[in-house]
C-alpha positions in Angstrom: 7.3 9.0 -12.4 5.0 11.1 -10.2 4.7 10.4 -6.4 2.2 12.0 -4.1 2.6 12.1 -0.3 -0.2 13.6 1.7 1.3 15.1 4.9 0.2 16.5 8.2 1.9 17.0 11.6 1.5 13.5 12.9 4.4 11.0 13.4 3.2 8.7 10.7 3.7 11.5 8.2 7.4 11.5 9.2 7.4 7.7 8.7 6.2 8.1 5.1 8.7 10.8 4.4 11.7 8.9 5.8 10.5 5.7 4.0 10.4 7.5 0.7 13.7 9.2 1.2 15.5 5.9 1.8 14.7 4.4 -1.6 16.4 4.9 -4.9 13.9 6.4 -7.4 14.2 6.6 -11.2 15.8 9.8 -12.5 13.3 12.5 -13.1 10.9 11.4 -10.4 8.8 14.2 -9.0 7.5 14.1 -5.4 4.6 16.3 -4.4 3.8 16.9 -0.7 0.2 17.9 -0.3 -1.6 19.2 2.8 -5.4 19.3 3.1 -6.5 22.4 5.0 -9.4 22.3 7.4 -12.4 24.5 6.9 -11.8 28.0 8.2 -13.9 31.2 8.2 -13.4 33.6 5.4 -11.6 36.0 7.7 -9.1 33.3 8.8 -8.5 31.4 5.5 -5.7 33.7 4.2 -3.8 33.5 7.4 -4.0 29.7 7.6 -3.1 29.3 3.9 0.1 31.4 4.3 1.0 29.5 7.5 0.4 26.2 5.7 2.5 27.3 2.7 5.4 28.2 5.0 5.2 24.9 6.8 5.1 22.9 3.5 8.0 24.8 2.1 10.1 24.2 5.2 9.2 20.5 5.1 10.1 20.2 1.4 13.4 22.0 2.0 14.4 19.4 4.7 13.4 16.4 2.6 16.4 15.0 0.7 15.4 12.4 -2.0 18.2 11.7 -4.4 17.4 12.7 -8.0 13.9 13.8 -7.2 12.2 17.1 -7.7 10.0 18.1 -4.8 6.8 20.2 -5.2 4.0 21.2 -2.8 0.3 21.6 -3.0 -2.4 22.9 -0.7 -5.9 21.4 -0.9 -9.2 22.3 0.7 -12.2 20.1 1.4 -12.8 16.5 2.2 -9.4 14.9 2.8 -10.1 11.6 0.8 -11.8 13.3 -2.1 -9.2 16.1 -2.3 -6.3 13.7 -2.4 -8.0 11.4 -4.9 -9.0 14.2 -7.2 -5.4 15.6 -7.2 -4.0 12.2 -8.0 -6.4 11.6 -10.8 -6.2 15.1 -12.3 -2.4 15.1 -12.4 -2.0 11.4 -13.4 0.0 10.5 -10.3 1.6 7.0 -10.5 2.1 6.2 -6.8 0.7 7.6 -3.5 2.5 7.0 -0.2 0.4 7.7 2.9 1.4 7.5 6.5 -1.1 5.6 8.7 -2.5 7.3 11.7 -2.1 5.7 15.1 -5.5 4.2 15.5 -6.6 0.7 16.4 -8.3 -1.5 13.8 -11.7 -0.8 15.2 -11.2 2.9 15.3 -9.9 2.9 11.7 -12.9 0.9 10.6 -15.3 3.3 12.4 -13.6 6.6 11.4 -12.6 5.5 7.9 -9.1 5.1 6.7 -7.7 7.8 4.4 -5.4 5.3 2.6 -8.1 2.8 1.8 -10.6 5.5 0.9 -8.2 7.0 -1.5 -7.3 3.6 -3.0 -11.0 3.1 -4.0 -11.1 6.4 -5.9 -7.8 6.4 -7.8 -6.4 4.6 -10.8 -2.8 4.5 -9.4 -1.2 2.3 -6.7 -1.2 3.3 -3.1 1.2 2.4 -0.2 0.3 2.9 3.4 3.3 3.2 5.6 2.8 1.6 9.0 6.1 0.3 10.4 5.4 -1.9 13.4 8.4 -0.4 15.1 6.8 3.1 15.1 3.7 1.7 16.8 5.9 0.2 19.5 7.7 3.5 20.0 4.5 5.5 20.3 3.3 3.2 23.0 6.2 4.6 25.1 5.1 7.6 27.1 8.6 9.1 26.6 8.4 8.8 22.8 10.1 11.5 20.9 9.5 12.3 17.2 13.2 12.3 16.3 13.2 8.5 17.1 11.3 8.0 13.9 14.4 8.7 12.0 16.1 5.6 13.5 13.5 3.2 12.2 14.5 0.7 9.5 11.9 1.2 6.8 13.3 -1.4 4.4 10.9 -4.4 4.3 12.7 -7.6 5.2 9.6 -9.9 5.2 7.1 -9.3 2.4 3.8 -11.2 2.2 2.3 -11.4 -1.3 -1.4 -12.2 -1.2 -2.8 -13.3 -4.6 -6.4 -14.0 -5.8 -5.4 -14.3 -9.5 -7.3 -11.2 -10.5 -5.8 -8.7 -12.9 -4.8 -6.4 -10.1 -3.4 -9.3 -8.1 -1.2 -10.5 -11.0 -0.1 -6.9 -11.6 1.1 -6.8 -7.9 3.1 -10.0 -8.7 4.7 -8.4 -11.8 5.4 -5.1 -9.9 7.2 -7.0 -7.1 9.3 -8.7 -9.8 10.7 -5.4 -11.1 11.4 -3.4 -7.9 14.6 -3.6 -6.0 14.8 -5.5 -2.7 17.9 -6.5 -0.6 19.0 -10.0 -1.3 18.3 -10.9 2.4 14.6 -10.1 1.9 12.2 -13.0 2.6 9.0 -13.5 0.6 5.9 -15.6 1.5 3.1 -16.1 -1.1 -0.4 -17.1 -0.2 -3.8 -17.6 -1.8 -6.9 -17.6 0.5 -9.5 -20.2 -0.5 -12.6 -18.5 1.1 -15.8 -20.2 2.3 -18.6 -20.7 -0.3 -20.4 -17.5 -1.0 -17.3 -15.4 -0.3 -15.2 -16.5 -3.3 -12.7 -14.2 -4.8 -10.7 -16.7 -6.9 -10.6 -15.7 -10.5 -13.4 -17.5 -12.4 -11.0 -18.1 -15.3 -9.5 -20.8 -13.1 -12.8 -22.7 -13.2 -13.5 -22.5 -16.9 -12.9 -25.3 -19.4 -10.8 -25.0 -22.5 -13.7 -23.7 -24.5 -14.9 -21.2 -21.8 -17.5 -23.6 -20.4 -17.7 -23.7 -16.6 -16.4 -26.8 -14.9 -15.8 -27.1 -11.1 -14.5 -24.7 -8.5 -10.7 -25.0 -8.5 -9.4 -27.3 -5.9 -6.7 -26.4 -3.4 -4.3 -28.6 -5.3 -5.0 -26.5 -8.5 -4.6 -23.2 -6.6 -1.3 -24.4 -5.1 0.0 -25.5 -8.5 -0.7 -22.1 -10.0 0.7 -20.3 -7.0 4.0 -22.3 -7.3 4.1 -21.4 -11.0 4.1 -17.7 -10.0 6.7 -18.4 -7.4 9.0 -19.9 -10.0 8.4 -16.8 -12.1 9.4 -14.5 -9.2 12.5 -16.6 -8.4 13.7 -16.1 -12.0 13.3 -12.3 -11.7 14.4 -11.3 -8.2 16.9 -12.7 -5.7 14.8 -12.7 -2.6 14.2 -15.9 -0.6 10.7 -17.3 -1.2 10.2 -19.1 2.0 6.6 -20.2 1.7 3.8 -20.8 -0.8 0.5 -21.8 0.8 -3.2 -22.0 0.1 -5.1 -21.0 3.2 -8.8 -21.3 4.1 -10.8 -18.6 5.7 -12.2 -15.1 5.3 -9.7 -13.5 2.9 -8.9 -10.2 4.7 -8.8 -11.6 8.2 -6.6 -14.6 7.0 -4.2 -12.3 5.2 -3.8 -10.0 8.2 -3.5 -12.9 10.7 -0.9 -14.6 8.5 1.1 -11.4 8.2 1.0 -10.9 12.0 2.0 -14.4 12.9 4.9 -14.4 10.4 6.1 -10.9 11.4 5.7 -9.4 7.9 6.9 -5.8 7.4 4.9 -5.4 4.2 1.8 -6.9 2.5 1.6 -6.6 -1.3 -1.8 -7.2 -3.0 -4.0 -6.0 -5.8 -5.9 -2.8 -5.3 -9.1 -4.5 -6.1 -10.0 -8.2 -6.4 -12.3 -10.0 -8.7 -15.4 -9.1 -6.6 -14.8 -5.4 -6.5 -18.3 -4.5 -7.8 -19.9 -6.6 -5.1 -17.6 -5.5 -2.3 -17.6 -1.8 -3.0 -20.8 -1.3 -1.1 -19.6 -3.0 2.1 -15.8 -2.7 1.8 -13.4 -4.7 -0.2 -10.8 -7.2 1.0 -8.1 -4.6 0.2 -9.9 -2.0 2.2 -10.1 -4.3 5.2 -6.5 -5.3 5.0 -5.3 -1.7 4.7 -7.5 -0.7 7.7 -6.6 -3.5 10.0 -3.1 -4.6 9.2 -0.3 -4.1 11.7 2.3 -3.4 9.0 2.7 -1.5 5.7 0.6 -2.4 2.7 1.0 -1.7 -1.0 -2.2 -2.0 -3.1 -1.1 -2.3 -6.8 -3.5 -1.0 -9.5 -3.2 -2.7 -12.9 -3.7 0.6 -14.7 -0.2 2.1 -13.8 2.0 -0.6 -12.4 4.4 -0.5 -15.3 5.5 3.0 -14.4 6.3 2.0 -10.8 10.0 1.3 -10.1 12.2 2.0 -7.2 14.7 0.3 -5.0 14.6 -0.2 -1.3 18.0 0.6 0.1 19.8 -1.5 2.7 19.2 -0.2 6.2 
């Protein structure tokens, strides 16, 4: 299994490193730390490359991930394109990115590295955004070594389904990873307003493929509960809620995660309307850019290779 972690000198990078180090990864997993260099003049580029190499090597030497080989890579150019190209060229299975400390509006304006990368890669992407870190950074006396004391194990996971291929891959991925038995899981489907539909059209086809009616909330809930039964047979987490909600999908998912106090949102990397949404920003992009907690966007291409276990805090 190949894991890629883009790093810089911001506190959220520390969060991503600590989070990764506190999981049990399959034997033979390789972890690559990559740093994207800024544009420097020709006279300065060698100096800054050497400086970056030393910094990356020191960072790798301090990172202790049981059973994992740790490599480093230096990239140059646009940060999103550079990370995505590296991930695609080397067939990376999983990318873990620390979110920067920006408000939702700022992330939407400046562009989120995590969601930008997700749109360009064939692997799954996790954005590490522990709510506790944000609360710490609001303290003017915040010290970086406090990041080490954060509990990165998700205790409340929100699984957002739209019954697309990626969405169902997220469900199957969640069924195979290791979670503490005390973990609570909520499962939701968002029934959007007309014209904003993301529910899989297979739900609204007859037995011979002919179109019938748009699925009712009762039908969506029935299918959601079927998937809940499947998860219950695979993992020992507590499924506390299965609900069909109405509203704009991304906003409803984020609001539900906030009100429930979720540590992690799990969803498909792209929904059924990816081709339509790509020009204006997908539901996944909006959730990744505006959520207050960590997000895993599962891509159906590589989810079978993804396996790790969150350790008890």
